[in-house]
C-alpha positions, 0 to 999 in steps of 0.5 A, a space after each residue: 499500500 502507498 501510505 502517507 503519515 501526516 504527523 510523524 510523532 509518537 502515534 504516526 512515527 510508531 505505526 508508520 515506522 512499523 508499516 515501513 519496516 514491513 515493506 509498505 510504501 510509507 511517506 511521512 509528513 513532518 516539520 522542524 527538528 524532527 523533519 531534519 533528523 529523519 532526513 539525516 539519519 532515518 527513524 529510530 523507534 525504541 519499543 517494548 515490542 523490539 527496537 528497530 531503525 529505518 536508515 532512510 525514510 521517505 519524508 517531506 514537509 510539502 504534501 503537494 509533492 507527494 503522490 496520491 496515496 491509498 490512505 492517509 494516517 492522521 496523527 496530529 494533535 486534535 487541536 491541530 486538526 483543522 489546519 492539518 485537514 486543509 494541509 492534507 488536501 493535496 494528498 487526496 486523490 480520487 480514491 484516497 481516504 483518511 484514517 484518523 488516529 486522534 484522541 477524542 470522538 470528533 476527529 472523523 466528522 471534523 475531517 469529513 467536513 473538509 475532505 468529504 464524508 466518503 474520504 474518511 474512516 473512523 479509527 483509534 489507536 491504543 499505545 503510550 508513545 512519544 518523541 524521545 528526541 528528533 528522529 526518535 520514537 519511544 514506545 513506553 507502554 500498552 500493546 500497540 493496537 489500531 481499531 478502524 471502520 467505515 462510519 456506517 460499520 459496514 464491511 469494506 475492502 479498504 478497511 480489510 486491506 488496511 487492517 491486514 497491512 497493520 497486522 502484517 506489520 506486527 500491529 494488533 488491528 481489527 475492524 470492530 462491529 461498532 467503531 463508535 463503541 470502541 472510540 467512546 471506550 478509549 475516550 472514557 479511559 484517556 479523557 478521564 485519566 488525562 484530565 484528573 492527572 492534569 489537575 492533580 499533577 500526579 502519575 498513574 500510580 498515585 491516581 490508582 492507589 489513592 482512594 480519593 483520586 481513584 474515586 474521581 476517575 471512576 466518577 469521571 468515567 461514569 459521566 462519559 458513560 452517561 453521555 455516551 448512552 444519551 448519544 445512542 452509543 451502546 457502550 456497556 457498564 463493564 467499560 469502567 471496570 475494564 478501564 480501571 484494570 487497564 490503568 492498574 496494569 500501566 507503569 506507575 510513573 506514567 503520565 498522559 500527553 494531555 497532563 504533560 502538555 498542560 504542565 509543560 505550557 504547551 497547547 493540549 487536547 483539553 477541548 477535545 477531552 473534558 471540554 468535549 464531555 461538557 459540550 456533548 453532555 449539555 447538548 443531551 441534558 446530561 450534567 458533567 460536574 467532574 469534567 466541568 471542574 477539570 475543564 474550567 480548572 485547566 482553561 487558563 493554562 490552555 489559553 496562555 499556552 494557545 496565545 503563542 500557537 496559532 498554526 498546527 505543528 507536526 512535531 
């Protein structure tokens, strides 16, 4: 397959690297020091599944010079998606489709509004990864996993072909019966953990062991479960205990990207996380006091960070 990876950070760098390692035709769209390092030295992935280095990679910061791929894997931050969608336009051939692997539950419709509904799948990834240094991606936790599907959950050749490519690259991938359920279950976990971690400034080990913060995590998850049900997402009640068991297996010193971005003064995915819970809850008459508290508490830091970040970045 011809695959463009729009955003070569922790998510795009890992999955794009695995696909390229397996022999797929992969081009990375990147910027800044990461782009320079990828051009000069290739891509190095430090992974719990085994380290590897691609001595040379196809990488550019100019999508207009890239032949139309079969699929564009979109792996930017959620707050960058509007600008990224416009930047992707030169990549989109008549049969090209996009697979967003962003946090949150709103990426696919946002992309579809720019690229067209037929050109966008729904998707999500589970992995704890980050850029360790320019040209290096670190996979530090969780079994790498991708779920993808058509917006109407109907089977298609393109979802099967992409799933097979990911599986061949050593990535656990599936087309679940209902992609929206998969998206919302991840949303329940990541948004709750990220928000509680950011307001408490505590790592996973502290959050899950301290009775008060564990209770806060459960309450935050319960709010998302209510909002999901009110939006006709058939997320089952076991989603909360499953998520807590997953947290119990994470490294004790682990933190989320939202937490790190907030604490380090960078723009974050606050709006796509707790902000979306509050917004989507209001639309269906569901109160979300925990996420409302998280959103209001972190908003001043978010506004300060965004004041100097008016365009998208792929670093």
